[in-house]
C-alpha positions, 0 to 999 in steps of 0.5 A: 875394617881393622885396626893394626897395632904395630911398634917396635919390640918390648914398647907394650904391643902385646900385652895390649893387644891381650888386654884387648883379648879381655875385654870382656871382662871389662863390660859384662855384655861384650864379647870377644872371639878370635878369628886367628892368633893374632886377629881379635874382634873387640866389642865397642863399649857403647853407654847407649846400648845399655840405656836402650837395654833398659827401656826395651828390656830385650833377650839380649843386646849385641854390640858393634865390633872392631877388628884389631891385628896385632902385627909382628914386631918390627926392626931397622931395615924391615923395608929391605925385609930385615926380621919380619920385615916383608910380613910386617909390611904386607899385614900393615897394607891389609889394615885400615887404620894404624895403632902405633904403641909408643913406650913411655915409660922407665923400667930397667927390668924391661929392656929396649931394643935401642937401649934407652927410652925415646918414643919420638926416636921409636915412631921415627925409626917405624916412620922411616920404614913405613916411608921407604917402602911407600917411595918404592910404591910411588916409584913405580906408579911414578913410572907408569905415569910418565911413559902415559904422560910422553904419550900425551894422556893429559890426565896422567900428566897431572898425575905426575906433578901430583906423585913428583911433589909427594916424592919429595915430601916424603924424601924429606921424612914426612909421611903421606898423611901431612902432604896437604891435598884437595878435591882434586888430588887427594884421589890420586894420592888415596888410590896409592894406599901408601902406609904412611897416608893410613888413619893413625893413633898413637898410643903412649904406653906409660907407667901408673903414675902418668896414666891419668895426666901423662908425662914428658915423654907423652908431650914429645910425642904429641909435640912431634905428631901435631901436624900429622891429623893424628889422634894420641892416647895415654894408657898403662899397658900394665894397669890394663892388664892388672884390671882384666885380673880382677873379677868382678865390675864392682872391683874393677870400678874400685881400682880406677877410681883409686887411680883416678880414672872414669873407665879402662884405658882399653875401652877408650882406644877401641872407641878410638879405632872405630872412629879412626876407621871412620864408623858409625853406629845405627841400632835396631830395637826390639824384645828379642834384641837390641842391636849396634850395627856398624857402618861407614859415615855417609852411607844412605839407609839402604846400605845401612840396611844391607849390613843387616841382609843383602836383600833389606837393600835390594828390596828396600821400601823405606826406614822408619827412624828414630833419633836416640835422643827422642828414644831416651826422652820419650821412653818408647816407640809408641810415646816416640810416634806419639810425639810425633817424632818417627820420621819416615825416610826414602833411599836418599837419607842418610843415616845418622850416629845413634839412629834406631832404624826399622827397615821395611823391604820387599824382594 
């Protein structure tokens, strides 16, 4: 599961990616590894891991991770191949969600490709390029559906109706994620894998004075995206860069306190990216290791077990489950059992975020 960082040139996109690549500097136990020059696997900061570490005292802790891709900058005409347009659009297509960085600060020393600071306009530039590409995708699918419908295919007749409405909607300059769907139309739209249908997080890159409460630019962005089912996050990429330069956790905390911030903005960003991808965490906890495992929301116990090893899923017998809150309350697995709070679950069990699990299997 990948999140792609997009934005116009000089909005702070690369600064932000570099901060994420130094995320290890912000939390002692969270590593970072680079898969390719522009792809990073970033650990998800999770206070629950630290609590479990205190109680279990394992040899090591392993956090959940999310993959972040730094996508090439975009210019007008990308949908027609201008600049690195084709590469940009292909890279976005490979991601599961988008982090769109918008410049919400004035600085005469950092030029803006459009000459002035206007995050709403910047958003629209990228939106238009993605919408144009989506309309190409839609046209091809619509042609196929129309041919099948003419031949009497009733299912494709229904598809034509939905796609024509969606086409008109996008032609109005709206993103596919704003298009109202129901149980019957959602699969038709989702199947197209449109760029503007992907879940999105707008990151407003502000100056130091606006890091805590945002500014007028941020308010403009929030107003613009209110119908998009999108999150808006405010952070100052330059402050994040300064934080990564500090040597110790204590120094970083003092720096954050001076700015009135509780934690680095990239920590919030990573957690939001995780949420954006519709992911959740379950834990395994033992003296060798306490580990956070990443699964999709709604997964069953056998599917969750398969993340550890495919044999666990194939030979699944049962799962012993402790709710995170119960483990913290009672302090150990033995005491949880004594209190009758350990449950034994079968193949139909839907894993909850924070479950501590032990799998029984037979291969």
